[in-house]
Structures are given as structure tokens and as C-alpha cells.
N, CA, C and O atoms as a DFTB+ gen file, in Angstrom:
820 C
 N C O
     1  1     182.693      65.118      57.100
     2  2     182.551      65.457      58.516
     3  2     181.352      66.368      58.741
     4  3     180.599      66.203      59.700
     5  1     181.188      67.336      57.836
     6  2     180.061      68.257      57.942
     7  2     178.751      67.501      57.821
     8  3     177.800      67.793      58.546
     9  1     178.687      66.539      56.919
    10  2     177.459      65.761      56.718
    11  2     177.117      64.978      57.989
    12  3     175.956      64.933      58.395
    13  1     178.127      64.359      58.619
    14  2     177.894      63.580      59.830
    15  2     177.391      64.479      60.964
    16  3     176.491      64.096      61.711
    17  1     177.975      65.670      61.089
    18  2     177.522      66.602      62.120
    19  2     176.079      67.027      61.872
    20  3     175.285      67.180      62.800
    21  1     175.762      67.213      60.583
    22  2     174.405      67.611      60.220
    23  2     173.408      66.505      60.545
    24  3     172.306      66.778      61.022
    25  1     173.788      65.274      60.290
    26  2     172.921      64.137      60.597
    27  2     172.691      64.033      62.101
    28  3     171.568      63.799      62.548
    29  1     173.762      64.210      62.883
    30  2     173.635      64.154      64.336
    31  2     172.715      65.260      64.850
    32  3     171.920      65.038      65.763
    33  1     172.826      66.454      64.258
    34  2     171.978      67.568      64.661
    35  2     170.513      67.276      64.350
    36  3     169.626      67.597      65.141
    37  1     170.266      66.662      63.188
    38  2     168.899      66.297      62.818
    39  2     168.334      65.238      63.763
    40  3     167.144      65.248      64.077
    41  1     169.189      64.334      64.209
    42  2     168.756      63.316      65.170
    43  2     168.345      63.957      66.485
    44  3     167.345      63.569      67.090
    45  1     169.126      64.942      66.924
    46  2     168.808      65.667      68.151
    47  2     167.464      66.382      68.003
    48  3     166.635      66.342      68.912
    49  1     167.249      67.034      66.863
    50  2     165.996      67.746      66.615
    51  2     164.817      66.783      66.657
    52  3     163.767      67.094      67.219
    53  1     164.999      65.628      66.067
    54  2     163.934      64.616      66.054
    55  2     163.597      64.172      67.474
    56  3     162.428      64.019      67.825
    57  1     164.636      63.966      68.288
    58  2     164.413      63.548      69.667
    59  2     163.637      64.610      70.450
    60  3     162.729      64.280      71.214
    61  1     163.990      65.870      70.263
    62  2     163.315      66.925      71.006
    63  2     161.874      67.112      70.544
    64  3     160.998      67.428      71.349
    65  1     161.629      66.919      69.260
    66  2     160.253      66.989      68.778
    67  2     159.418      65.869      69.399
    68  3     158.270      66.081      69.792
    69  1     160.012      64.669      69.482
    70  2     159.310      63.548      70.099
    71  2     159.096      63.801      71.586
    72  3     158.030      63.495      72.122
    73  1     160.109      64.361      72.259
    74  2     159.986      64.665      73.682
    75  2     158.890      65.699      73.928
    76  3     158.084      65.549      74.846
    77  1     158.864      66.744      73.106
    78  2     157.815      67.763      73.237
    79  2     156.433      67.142      73.072
    80  3     155.495      67.483      73.792
    81  1     156.322      66.228      72.117
    82  2     155.023      65.609      71.832
    83  2     154.552      64.739      72.997
    84  3     153.427      64.890      73.472
    85  1     155.428      63.811      73.465
    86  2     154.998      62.892      74.526
    87  2     154.761      63.634      75.839
    88  3     153.893      63.250      76.622
    89  1     155.532      64.694      76.080
    90  2     155.325      65.481      77.298
    91  2     153.978      66.200      77.244
    92  3     153.238      66.218      78.228
    93  1     153.665      66.793      76.091
    94  2     152.377      67.479      75.925
    95  2     151.222      66.487      76.009
    96  3     150.179      66.784      76.592
    97  1     151.415      65.309      75.424
    98  2     150.379      64.275      75.443
    99  2     150.116      63.817      76.878
   100  3     148.967      63.632      77.278
   101  1     151.192      63.636      77.644
   102  2     151.046      63.227      79.048
   103  2     150.307      64.296      79.847
   104  3     149.401      63.977      80.617
   105  1     150.683      65.553      79.671
   106  2     150.036      66.640      80.405
   107  2     148.561      66.755      80.024
   108  3     147.713      67.016      80.877
   109  1     148.260      66.559      78.733
   110  2     146.873      66.613      78.250
   111  2     146.023      65.513      78.899
   112  3     144.931      65.778      79.402
   113  1     146.534      64.284      78.883
   114  2     145.789      63.161      79.459
   115  2     145.656      63.305      80.974
   116  3     144.617      62.967      81.541
   117  1     146.697      63.802      81.627
   118  2     146.644      64.001      83.076
   119  2     145.557      64.999      83.448
   120  3     144.826      64.804      84.419
   121  1     145.458      66.072      82.665
   122  2     144.454      67.098      82.948
   123  2     143.045      66.553      82.745
   124  3     142.139      66.842      83.526
   125  1     142.873      65.765      81.693
   126  2     141.562      65.166      81.431
   127  2     141.150      64.266      82.586
   128  3     140.021      64.342      83.072
   129  1     142.076      63.408      83.025
   130  2     141.773      62.476      84.108
   131  2     141.508      63.220      85.408
   132  3     140.614      62.848      86.168
   133  1     142.275      64.260      85.665
   134  2     142.095      65.048      86.886
   135  2     140.688      65.643      86.942
   136  3     140.053      65.647      87.996
   137  1     140.206      66.144      85.804
   138  2     138.880      66.749      85.753
   139  2     137.781      65.695      85.799
   140  3     136.690      65.960      86.303
   141  1     138.062      64.492      85.271
   142  2     137.040      63.443      85.192
   143  2     136.954      62.601      86.450
   144  3     135.945      61.931      86.671
   145  1     138.000      62.618      87.288
   146  2     138.026      61.780      88.495
   147  2     136.806      62.022      89.380
   148  3     136.185      61.075      89.862
   149  1     136.466      63.294      89.590
   150  2     135.330      63.623      90.453
   151  2     134.040      63.057      89.887
   152  3     133.233      62.489      90.623
   153  1     133.840      63.209      88.577
   154  2     132.624      62.689      87.947
   155  2     132.550      61.166      88.053
   156  3     131.485      60.594      88.282
   157  1     133.714      60.522      87.879
   158  2     133.745      59.062      87.968
   159  2     133.377      58.598      89.377
   160  3     132.555      57.696      89.544
   161  1     133.991      59.219      90.392
   162  2     133.718      58.829      91.770
   163  2     132.283      59.174      92.181
   164  3     131.664      58.456      92.967
   165  1     131.765      60.278      91.643
   166  2     130.354      60.608      91.904
   167  2     129.445      59.549      91.294
   168  3     128.424      59.180      91.875
   169  1     129.832      59.066      90.111
   170  2     129.067      58.007      89.467
   171  2     129.097      56.722      90.285
   172  3     128.084      56.040      90.433
   173  1     130.277      56.404      90.813
   174  2     130.407      55.216      91.672
   175  2     129.529      55.356      92.910
   176  3     128.833      54.414      93.288
   177  1     129.558      56.532      93.545
   178  2     128.752      56.753      94.750
   179  2     127.257      56.684      94.443
   180  3     126.478      56.151      95.234
   181  1     126.865      57.222      93.300
   182  2     125.451      57.158      92.909
   183  2     125.013      55.714      92.687
   184  3     123.914      55.311      93.068
   185  1     125.902      54.949      92.060
   186  2     125.606      53.526      91.823
   187  2     125.462      52.792      93.160
   188  3     124.558      51.974      93.329
   189  1     126.353      53.085      94.099
   190  2     126.304      52.435      95.411
   191  2     125.056      52.852      96.193
   192  3     124.492      52.053      96.940
   193  1     124.626      54.110      96.018
   194  2     123.416      54.570      96.698
   195  2     122.203      53.751      96.265
   196  3     121.265      53.549      97.037
   197  1     122.239      53.287      95.022
   198  2     121.139      52.461      94.518
   199  2     121.239      51.007      94.930
   200  3     120.333      50.220      94.655
   201  1     122.338      50.637      95.590
   202  2     122.544      49.261      96.053
   203  2     123.076      49.323      97.493
   204  3     124.277      49.178      97.720
   205  1     122.172      49.539      98.464
   206  2     122.575      49.768      99.866
   207  2     123.460      48.674     100.456
   208  3     124.426      48.975     101.158
   209  1     123.146      47.414     100.182
   210  2     123.939      46.322     100.762
   211  2     125.373      46.344     100.218
   212  3     126.338      46.138     100.953
   213  1     125.481      46.597      98.919
   214  2     126.805      46.683      98.307
   215  2     127.571      47.899      98.842
   216  3     128.784      47.843      99.045
   217  1     126.841      48.995      99.064
   218  2     127.477      50.206      99.593
   219  2     128.031      49.960     100.988
   220  3     129.136      50.397     101.307
   221  1     127.258      49.256     101.827
   222  2     127.708      48.959     103.187
   223  2     128.976      48.099     103.166
   224  3     129.919      48.338     103.920
   225  1     128.976      47.088     102.282
   226  2     130.143      46.221     102.155
   227  2     131.346      47.000     101.647
   228  3     132.464      46.814     102.128
   229  1     131.112      47.869     100.676
   230  2     132.176      48.675     100.077
   231  2     132.802      49.604     101.113
   232  3     134.025      49.659     101.243
   233  1     131.962      50.335     101.851
   234  2     132.463      51.274     102.859
   235  2     133.175      50.540     103.982
   236  3     134.165      51.035     104.522
   237  1     132.678      49.362     104.335
   238  2     133.320      48.568     105.373
   239  2     134.726      48.149     104.949
   240  3     135.663      48.184     105.746
   241  1     134.857      47.752     103.687
   242  2     136.156      47.319     103.177
   243  2     137.128      48.487     103.111
   244  3     138.300      48.348     103.460
   245  1     136.636      49.648     102.659
   246  2     137.478      50.839     102.565
   247  2     137.971      51.250     103.948
   248  3     139.150      51.551     104.132
   249  1     137.047      51.259     104.931
   250  2     137.429      51.627     106.291
   251  2     138.423      50.635     106.886
   252  3     139.322      51.019     107.635
   253  1     138.257      49.364     106.549
   254  2     139.187      48.337     107.025
   255  2     140.597      48.603     106.519
   256  3     141.572      48.472     107.259
   257  1     140.692      48.977     105.245
   258  2     142.008      49.275     104.662
   259  2     142.623      50.518     105.291
   260  3     143.832      50.578     105.515
   261  1     141.792      51.495     105.570
   262  2     142.292      52.722     106.199
   263  2     142.847      52.411     107.580
   264  3     143.920      52.890     107.947
   265  1     142.115      51.608     108.345
   266  2     142.562      51.250     109.695
   267  2     143.843      50.433     109.647
   268  3     144.726      50.606     110.487
   269  1     143.945      49.547     108.668
   270  2     145.169      48.757     108.522
   271  2     146.362      49.659     108.233
   272  3     147.456      49.456     108.761
   273  1     146.136      50.648     107.392
   274  2     147.208      51.578     107.048
   275  2     147.660      52.367     108.266
   276  3     148.854      52.541     108.508
   277  1     146.671      52.846     109.033
   278  2     146.996      53.667     110.201
   279  2     147.795      52.865     111.223
   280  3     148.756      53.375     111.800
   281  1     147.406      51.622     111.448
   282  2     148.033      50.825     112.496
   283  2     149.345      50.184     112.063
   284  3     150.124      49.737     112.904
   285  1     149.588      50.137     110.781
   286  2     150.866      49.571     110.329
   287  2     151.923      50.642     110.147
   288  3     153.106      50.327     110.016
   289  1     151.514      51.913     110.137
   290  2     152.473      53.010     110.028
   291  2     153.173      53.219     111.365
   292  3     152.539      53.167     112.419
   293  1     154.443      53.447     111.321
   294  2     155.193      53.716     112.552
   295  2     155.465      55.204     112.652
   296  3     155.966      55.825     111.714
   297  1     155.133      55.759     113.786
   298  2     155.324      57.188     113.995
   299  2     156.411      57.403     115.038
   300  3     156.355      56.823     116.123
   301  1     157.366      58.205     114.727
   302  2     158.440      58.504     115.661
   303  2     158.289      59.943     116.140
   304  3     158.115      60.852     115.327
   305  1     158.352      60.157     117.447
   306  2     158.217      61.532     117.962
   307  2     159.357      62.410     117.471
   308  3     160.508      61.983     117.380
   309  1     159.004      63.632     117.162
   310  2     160.009      64.584     116.701
   311  2     160.552      65.338     117.905
   312  3     159.810      66.017     118.615
   313  1     161.808      65.214     118.117
   314  2     162.434      65.898     119.248
   315  2     163.408      66.934     118.732
   316  3     164.105      66.720     117.741
   317  1     163.443      68.049     119.415
   318  2     164.361      69.108     119.013
   319  2     165.774      68.757     119.450
   320  3     166.005      68.361     120.593
   321  1     166.689      68.904     118.552
   322  2     168.080      68.628     118.850
   323  2     168.783      69.939     119.179
   324  3     168.593      70.938     118.485
   325  1     169.590      69.940     120.227
   326  2     170.319      71.179     120.554
   327  2     171.296      71.543     119.450
   328  3     171.929      70.669     118.858
   329  1     171.415      72.810     119.181
   330  2     172.313      73.283     118.144
   331  2     173.465      74.047     118.773
   332  3     173.284      74.853     119.685
   333  1     174.635      73.775     118.266
   334  2     175.786      74.530     118.721
   335  2     175.733      75.931     118.132
   336  3     175.097      76.153     117.102
   337  1     176.391      76.860     118.773
   338  2     176.369      78.248     118.316
   339  2     176.854      78.381     116.884
   340  3     176.335      79.196     116.122
   341  1     177.858      77.573     116.512
   342  2     178.421      77.736     115.177
   343  2     177.514      77.143     114.101
   344  3     177.781      77.293     112.909
   345  1     176.424      76.458     114.530
   346  2     175.498      75.866     113.555
   347  2     174.269      76.734     113.341
   348  3     173.350      76.349     112.619
   349  1     174.251      77.907     113.968
   350  2     173.068      78.740     113.869
   351  2     172.834      79.225     112.451
   352  3     171.684      79.369     112.037
   353  1     173.894      79.480     111.695
   354  2     173.748      79.951     110.328
   355  2     173.498      78.771     109.398
   356  3     174.147      77.730     109.500
   357  1     172.537      78.957     108.483
   358  2     172.226      77.890     107.526
   359  2     173.388      77.704     106.563
   360  3     174.059      78.657     106.167
   361  1     173.602      76.452     106.203
   362  2     174.640      76.129     105.234
   363  2     173.957      75.704     103.943
   364  3     173.208      74.727     103.937
   365  1     174.197      76.410     102.866
   366  2     173.579      76.111     101.581
   367  2     174.571      75.327     100.722
   368  3     175.720      75.730     100.539
   369  1     174.094      74.201     100.205
   370  2     174.927      73.363      99.354
   371  2     174.502      73.561      97.910
   372  3     173.342      73.334      97.566
   373  1     175.400      73.968      97.092
   374  2     175.118      74.166      95.667
   375  2     175.257      72.827      94.953
   376  3     176.363      72.345      94.706
   377  1     174.097      72.232      94.623
   378  2     174.120      70.903      94.012
   379  2     173.857      70.947      92.509
   380  3     173.579      69.918      91.894
   381  1     173.946      72.131      91.923
   382  2     173.696      72.247      90.490
   383  2     174.921      71.762      89.716
   384  3     176.060      72.070      90.066
   385  1     174.662      71.003      88.663
   386  2     175.772      70.498      87.855
   387  2     176.370      71.638      87.036
   388  3     175.664      72.589      86.701
   389  1     177.651      71.560      86.711
   390  2     178.300      72.613      85.910
   391  2     177.588      72.819      84.571
   392  3     177.491      73.944      84.081
   393  1     177.093      71.732      83.985
   394  2     176.414      71.851      82.692
   395  2     175.116      72.637      82.822
   396  3     174.806      73.479      81.980
   397  1     174.357      72.357      83.884
   398  2     173.102      73.076      84.108
   399  2     173.379      74.564      84.329
   400  3     172.651      75.416      83.819
   401  1     174.415      74.871      85.077
   402  2     174.784      76.273      85.309
   403  2     175.127      76.972      84.000
   404  3     174.706      78.102      83.751
   405  1     175.903      76.276      83.168
   406  2     176.322      76.859      81.900
   407  2     175.127      77.111      80.990
   408  3     175.003      78.180      80.394
   409  1     174.251      76.119      80.890
   410  2     173.063      76.263      80.045
   411  2     172.174      77.397      80.553
   412  3     171.643      78.184      79.769
   413  1     172.023      77.468      81.857
   414  2     171.178      78.511      82.442
   415  2     171.723      79.901      82.127
   416  3     170.962      80.812      81.802
   417  1     173.035      80.057      82.224
   418  2     173.635      81.358      81.900
   419  2     173.366      81.738      80.451
   420  3     173.063      82.892      80.149
   421  1     173.480      80.753      79.552
   422  2     173.251      81.028      78.134
   423  2     171.795      81.447      77.883
   424  3     171.521      82.351      77.093
   425  1     170.877      80.770      78.571
   426  2     169.455      81.076      78.394
   427  2     169.120      82.445      78.971
   428  3     168.374      83.214      78.366
   429  1     169.670      82.744      80.133
   430  2     169.394      84.020      80.802
   431  2     169.879      85.203      79.972
   432  3     169.257      86.265      79.988
   433  1     170.980      85.032      79.248
   434  2     171.506      86.109      78.403
   435  2     170.470      86.575      77.380
   436  3     170.496      87.721      76.932
   437  1     169.558      85.667      77.018
   438  2     168.561      85.988      75.992
   439  2     167.206      86.333      76.605
   440  3     166.513      87.223      76.113
   441  1     166.826      85.635      77.673
   442  2     165.443      85.702      78.156
   443  2     165.227      86.536      79.411
   444  3     164.081      86.811      79.767
   445  1     166.285      86.945      80.087
   446  2     166.095      87.703      81.324
   447  2     165.300      88.983      81.028
   448  3     165.527      89.625      80.003
   449  1     164.368      89.357      81.922
   450  2     163.558      90.576      81.702
   451  2     164.389      91.825      81.442
   452  3     163.922      92.741      80.766
   453  1     165.604      91.880      81.962
   454  2     166.467      93.033      81.692
   455  2     167.025      92.995      80.279
   456  3     167.492      94.012      79.766
   457  1     166.980      91.816      79.640
   458  2     167.525      91.653      78.294
   459  2     166.446      91.671      77.213
   460  3     166.704      92.049      76.070
   461  1     165.240      91.259      77.586
   462  2     164.175      91.166      76.590
   463  2     162.839      91.516      77.222
   464  3     162.578      91.160      78.371
   465  1     161.991      92.215      76.473
   466  2     160.660      92.549      76.968
   467  2     159.578      91.683      76.322
   468  3     158.388      91.957      76.476
   469  1     159.991      90.638      75.600
   470  2     159.030      89.719      74.999
   471  2     158.411      88.840      76.081
   472  3     159.123      88.313      76.935
   473  1     157.085      88.679      76.048
   474  2     156.429      87.835      77.040
   475  2     156.868      86.384      76.897
   476  3     157.030      85.670      77.887
   477  1     157.057      85.954      75.641
   478  2     157.484      84.569      75.410
   479  2     158.837      84.310      76.065
   480  3     159.073      83.235      76.618
   481  1     159.729      85.311      75.999
   482  2     161.033      85.161      76.636
   483  2     160.903      85.140      78.159
   484  3     161.611      84.398      78.840
   485  1     159.990      85.961      78.683
   486  2     159.780      85.975      80.125
   487  2     159.269      84.624      80.621
   488  3     159.689      84.131      81.668
   489  1     158.344      84.030      79.841
   490  2     157.818      82.707      80.204
   491  2     158.920      81.660      80.174
   492  3     158.993      80.793      81.045
   493  1     159.772      81.749      79.166
   494  2     160.881      80.804      79.055
   495  2     161.859      80.994      80.214
   496  3     162.378      80.022      80.763
   497  1     162.102      82.240      80.577
   498  2     163.002      82.531      81.697
   499  2     162.488      81.904      82.996
   500  3     163.253      81.317      83.761
   501  1     161.191      82.037      83.228
   502  2     160.580      81.449      84.431
   503  2     160.718      79.931      84.407
   504  3     161.053      79.313      85.417
   505  1     160.454      79.330      83.232
   506  2     160.557      77.879      83.108
   507  2     162.003      77.420      83.287
   508  3     162.263      76.413      83.944
   509  1     162.936      78.156      82.704
   510  2     164.353      77.807      82.826
   511  2     164.797      77.859      84.288
   512  3     165.586      77.027      84.735
   513  1     164.287      78.835      85.018
   514  2     164.629      78.948      86.437
   515  2     164.096      77.746      87.217
   516  3     164.755      77.247      88.130
   517  1     162.902      77.288      86.851
   518  2     162.349      76.091      87.488
   519  2     163.238      74.881      87.214
   520  3     163.563      74.119      88.124
   521  1     163.629      74.713      85.948
   522  2     164.505      73.596      85.592
   523  2     165.847      73.717      86.311
   524  3     166.412      72.720      86.761
   525  1     166.347      74.939      86.413
   526  2     167.626      75.162      87.095
   527  2     167.539      74.738      88.555
   528  3     168.435      74.069      89.069
   529  1     166.458      75.128      89.216
   530  2     166.281      74.773      90.628
   531  2     166.146      73.268      90.818
   532  3     166.505      72.734      91.867
   533  1     165.626      72.585      89.796
   534  2     165.490      71.125      89.871
   535  2     166.739      70.404      89.368
   536  3     166.821      69.177      89.406
   537  1     167.714      71.193      88.895
   538  2     168.946      70.616      88.334
   539  2     168.614      69.696      87.152
   540  3     169.215      68.635      86.979
   541  1     167.650      70.129      86.353
   542  2     167.129      69.322      85.243
   543  2     167.845      69.698      83.944
   544  3     167.477      70.668      83.281
   545  1     168.852      68.932      83.596
   546  2     169.644      69.234      82.406
   547  2     168.837      69.063      81.122
   548  3     168.953      69.871      80.201
   549  1     168.020      68.009      81.061
   550  2     167.244      67.758      79.844
   551  2     166.223      68.866      79.628
   552  3     165.990      69.287      78.495
   553  1     165.610      69.340      80.714
   554  2     164.683      70.466      80.596
   555  2     165.387      71.706      80.074
   556  3     164.831      72.451      79.266
   557  1     166.613      71.926      80.536
   558  2     167.394      73.069      80.051
   559  2     167.719      72.905      78.573
   560  3     167.695      73.871      77.811
   561  1     168.023      71.675      78.176
   562  2     168.289      71.411      76.760
   563  2     167.053      71.700      75.908
   564  3     167.167      72.228      74.802
   565  1     165.868      71.351      76.426
   566  2     164.635      71.620      75.690
   567  2     164.494      73.110      75.406
   568  3     164.115      73.505      74.303
   569  1     164.799      73.933      76.404
   570  2     164.688      75.375      76.224
   571  2     165.738      75.872      75.231
   572  3     165.455      76.741      74.406
   573  1     166.945      75.321      75.311
   574  2     167.983      75.684      74.340
   575  2     167.510      75.385      72.920
   576  3     167.743      76.162      71.995
   577  1     166.848      74.258      72.770
   578  2     166.321      73.873      71.454
   579  2     165.275      74.892      70.991
   580  3     165.265      75.282      69.823
   581  1     164.396      75.325      71.902
   582  2     163.373      76.315      71.559
   583  2     163.994      77.631      71.124
   584  3     163.490      78.309      70.229
   585  1     165.101      77.979      71.775
   586  2     165.752      79.264      71.484
   587  2     166.733      79.184      70.317
   588  3     167.335      80.189      69.938
   589  1     166.893      77.989      69.748
   590  2     167.812      77.829      68.624
   591  2     169.263      77.712      69.046
   592  3     170.168      77.914      68.236
   593  1     169.491      77.384      70.322
   594  2     170.863      77.216      70.814
   595  2     171.275      75.744      70.687
   596  3     171.710      75.125      71.658
   597  1     171.130      75.201      69.486
   598  2     171.362      73.775      69.279
   599  2     172.816      73.374      69.500
   600  3     173.104      72.236      69.872
   601  1     173.732      74.316      69.268
   602  2     175.149      73.978      69.420
   603  2     175.537      73.765      70.878
   604  3     176.643      73.308      71.166
   605  1     174.617      74.100      71.814
   606  2     174.902      73.882      73.231
   607  2     174.573      72.452      73.654
   608  3     174.935      72.031      74.753
   609  1     173.892      71.707      72.790
   610  2     173.448      70.353      73.118
   611  2     174.535      69.347      72.759
   612  3     175.005      69.302      71.622
   613  1     174.924      68.549      73.735
   614  2     175.958      67.564      73.504
   615  2     175.344      66.265      72.981
   616  3     174.309      65.811      73.468
   617  1     175.982      65.697      72.011
   618  2     175.452      64.487      71.390
   619  2     175.402      63.316      72.367
   620  3     174.547      62.440      72.239
   621  1     176.303      63.295      73.331
   622  2     176.351      62.189      74.292
   623  2     175.118      62.161      75.199
   624  3     174.860      61.160      75.867
   625  1     174.367      63.247      75.221
   626  2     173.183      63.308      76.090
   627  2     171.939      62.730      75.417
   628  3     170.849      62.792      75.986
   629  1     172.086      62.173      74.222
   630  2     170.939      61.602      73.520
   631  2     170.285      60.492      74.332
   632  3     169.063      60.345      74.311
   633  1     171.086      59.714      75.043
   634  2     170.544      58.604      75.826
   635  2     169.625      59.125      76.922
   636  3     168.558      58.561      77.163
   637  1     170.040      60.205      77.587
   638  2     169.210      60.785      78.641
   639  2     167.905      61.335      78.070
   640  3     166.849      61.212      78.690
   641  1     167.985      61.936      76.896
   642  2     166.774      62.471      76.262
   643  2     165.831      61.330      75.919
   644  3     164.627      61.426      76.156
   645  1     166.375      60.238      75.355
   646  2     165.551      59.083      75.012
   647  2     164.931      58.467      76.258
   648  3     163.788      58.011      76.227
   649  1     165.687      58.453      77.360
   650  2     165.155      57.935      78.620
   651  2     163.975      58.760      79.097
   652  3     162.983      58.218      79.584
   653  1     164.087      60.085      78.954
   654  2     162.973      60.973      79.344
   655  2     161.749      60.676      78.475
   656  3     160.625      60.638      78.976
   657  1     161.964      60.469      77.187
   658  2     160.864      60.127      76.274
   659  2     160.189      58.834      76.715
   660  3     158.963      58.763      76.798
   661  1     160.994      57.815      76.996
   662  2     160.460      56.515      77.404
   663  2     159.702      56.620      78.726
   664  3     158.711      55.921      78.933
   665  1     160.166      57.490      79.615
   666  2     159.483      57.684      80.896
   667  2     158.093      58.245      80.683
   668  3     157.134      57.767      81.289
   669  1     157.966      59.259      79.825
   670  2     156.654      59.834      79.541
   671  2     155.752      58.821      78.849
   672  3     154.552      58.775      79.121
   673  1     156.310      58.015      77.965
   674  2     155.513      56.979      77.303
   675  2     154.963      55.989      78.322
   676  3     153.811      55.564      78.232
   677  1     155.807      55.625      79.301
   678  2     155.361      54.715      80.350
   679  2     154.249      55.322      81.191
   680  3     153.303      54.632      81.572
   681  1     154.364      56.622      81.481
   682  2     153.330      57.298      82.261
   683  2     152.018      57.372      81.486
   684  3     150.940      57.220      82.061
   685  1     152.114      57.604      80.192
   686  2     150.911      57.655      79.350
   687  2     150.219      56.297      79.338
   688  3     148.995      56.218      79.438
   689  1     151.008      55.227      79.214
   690  2     150.446      53.873      79.230
   691  2     149.716      53.610      80.540
   692  3     148.643      53.007      80.552
   693  1     150.310      54.070      81.654
   694  2     149.659      53.886      82.953
   695  2     148.336      54.653      83.014
   696  3     147.327      54.117      83.473
   697  1     148.341      55.915      82.547
   698  2     147.108      56.708      82.574
   699  2     146.006      56.045      81.762
   700  3     144.841      56.051      82.159
   701  1     146.379      55.476      80.628
   702  2     145.397      54.815      79.768
   703  2     144.807      53.563      80.416
   704  3     143.739      53.095      80.019
   705  1     145.509      53.022      81.418
   706  2     145.039      51.802      82.082
   707  2     144.116      52.098      83.263
   708  3     143.517      51.182      83.827
   709  1     143.997      53.383      83.640
   710  2     143.179      53.720      84.805
   711  2     141.690      53.603      84.484
   712  3     141.275      53.734      83.332
   713  1     140.898      53.354      85.527
   714  2     139.452      53.238      85.351
   715  2     138.860      54.541      84.827
   716  3     137.991      54.526      83.955
   717  1     139.330      55.665      85.356
   718  2     138.772      56.951      84.950
   719  2     138.972      57.194      83.463
   720  3     138.048      57.620      82.770
   721  1     140.174      56.924      82.972
   722  2     140.454      57.174      81.550
   723  2     139.589      56.289      80.667
   724  3     139.046      56.751      79.663
   725  1     139.459      55.021      81.034
   726  2     138.642      54.113      80.234
   727  2     137.162      54.483      80.324
   728  3     136.411      54.342      79.359
   729  1     136.762      54.959      81.498
   730  2     135.360      55.322      81.721
   731  2     134.929      56.508      80.858
   732  3     133.837      56.501      80.291
   733  1     135.791      57.529      80.758
   734  2     135.411      58.721      79.990
   735  2     135.397      58.455      78.484
   736  3     134.846      59.248      77.721
   737  1     135.990      57.363      78.060
   738  2     136.006      57.035      76.632
   739  2     134.818      56.166      76.221
   740  3     134.689      55.785      75.058
   741  1     133.955      55.860      77.188
   742  2     132.782      55.029      76.907
   743  2     131.537      55.909      76.833
   744  3     131.293      56.724      77.722
   745  1     130.756      55.742      75.774
   746  2     129.522      56.506      75.612
   747  2     128.304      55.736      76.116
   748  3     127.330      56.329      76.580
   749  1     128.371      54.420      76.021
   750  2     127.223      53.586      76.381
   751  2     127.055      53.536      77.905
   752  3     128.008      53.251      78.630
   753  1     125.834      53.815      78.384
   754  2     125.570      53.886      79.820
   755  2     125.755      52.535      80.504
   756  3     126.271      52.465      81.619
   757  1     125.330      51.458      79.833
   758  2     125.480      50.131      80.422
   759  2     126.949      49.764      80.590
   760  3     127.339      49.178      81.599
   761  1     127.752      50.111      79.601
   762  2     129.182      49.829      79.691
   763  2     129.842      50.672      80.780
   764  3     130.776      50.225      81.445
   765  1     129.350      51.884      80.950
   766  2     129.880      52.739      82.020
   767  2     129.577      52.135      83.384
   768  3     130.433      52.118      84.268
   769  1     128.352      51.637      83.549
   770  2     127.987      50.995      84.811
   771  2     128.832      49.751      85.053
   772  3     129.237      49.470      86.181
   773  1     129.092      49.010      83.981
   774  2     129.922      47.815      84.098
   775  2     131.346      48.193      84.534
   776  3     131.969      47.485      85.325
   777  1     131.849      49.311      84.010
   778  2     133.173      49.787      84.391
   779  2     133.202      50.158      85.875
   780  3     134.176      49.863      86.568
   781  1     132.144      50.800      86.365
   782  2     132.078      51.167      87.775
   783  2     131.986      49.933      88.657
   784  3     132.574      49.897      89.738
   785  1     131.247      48.913      88.203
   786  2     131.152      47.667      88.962
   787  2     132.521      47.003      89.067
   788  3     132.897      46.502      90.126
   789  1     133.256      47.004      87.967
   790  2     134.612      46.430      87.987
   791  2     135.514      47.187      88.958
   792  3     136.331      46.590      89.659
   793  1     135.352      48.526      88.988
   794  2     136.129      49.343      89.927
   795  2     135.792      48.954      91.364
   796  3     136.683      48.794      92.197
   797  1     134.500      48.805      91.644
   798  2     134.061      48.432      93.005
   799  2     134.598      47.061      93.383
   800  3     135.001      46.845      94.526
   801  1     134.607      46.134      92.434
   802  2     135.105      44.779      92.698
   803  2     136.567      44.804      93.119
   804  3     136.979      44.073      94.020
   805  1     137.354      45.665      92.446
   806  2     138.785      45.733      92.799
   807  2     138.984      46.251      94.215
   808  3     139.945      45.879      94.888
   809  1     138.062      47.121      94.672
   810  2     138.180      47.658      96.025
   811  2     137.685      46.664      97.079
   812  3     137.985      46.803      98.264
   813  1     136.931      45.670      96.636
   814  2     136.407      44.673      97.575
   815  2     137.329      43.466      97.708
   816  3     137.115      42.615      98.571
   817  1     138.344      43.387      96.869
   818  2     139.243      42.234      96.895
   819  2     140.178      42.292      98.110
   820  3     141.006      41.401      98.296
């Protein structure tokens, strides 16, 4: 029985290591793309400046899409609804799951500024509070893993952890398919121009 419990614990550790990796990888790629987007679009605009007829066609198509979006959106006027006197006080609904509450209490016992003066604990406390507000059980489990509170992790939650891993993998695949990501990985100027032309073609379709 002890061996089986140990194997299950090792499986949980493996899952969290994989989750930490794919989450960090996603954040890394997102930051790169965010910083490169401006350079890519500036490159596209510079290319269009050198081809006035293509630029006119491109801007015309973009404006056409914008106008289509504006005219297909339905806007409903916002009207104030009368409130009864007994509705004047806000009603707060506590939508946190019991498990998230329990995990948060366990984490706070260690990381709250009144309990610890370590900066690392303070950072974890802030992150745990964010996860708590989002009712994010898997995020809370990640922090428990960091703090060595492995016995708080239920084995039945492995599926949810794996789902989170698969979600980040899917997001990474999408980022890798974007024009910006492919563009920054090209060193050859001719290939970069070809990538920008392909981007322009997609906007003209």
C-alpha cells in the first residue's frame, strides 16, 4: 500500500513539473510575440509604403472589414432600472469552492505577511490570493506543491491537472502558428518579406 501511495505521489509531482514547464513556456512565447508584434507590423507598413497600389488595396480591404463589423453589431441602449429600497445594499455571492477555501487557508498559514517575512512567501501569498479570487483550484494546488504541501493534493484531480497541461500545449501550438512568431524566427531578409506578403494576402482575402 505504501509503495502504491508513493507511486501516485510521484505521478502528481511529474504532472506539476510538466505543468510548470508548459505554463512557463507559454508565458515566454507570449512575451516574445507581444514585443515582436510592433516590429512585424512596422515591417508590413514599410513594405506597403514601397508598394502604393498594394497599400491602397490593403487599407481599403481593412476599412471594409471594419465597416462591416460596425454595421453588423447590434447596440442596445442602456436604461436605468428602478431599484426597490430593499435592493440598495449589494448582495455578495460567495462562489468559492470548499476545496479552494481549504487550500487557501493552508497556504495562508505559511505565507501570510503576519506569519512570514520572507519575500518569496509574500509573492506566493499574493499569487494564492489571485488564484483564490479566480476560484482556481489547480493554481492553488500548484502553490501547495511549491510549499511541499503534497498531502493536500487529491489524486482524483489528476485529470484536471492534465487538462490544464493540454490547454497550455494547445495555446503554445497556436502561438507557433502566428505570422509574428514565424517571422521572428527567420534571419533571411527575402524570407521575411515573403512572410509579410503572405500576411498581406490573408488580409486581402
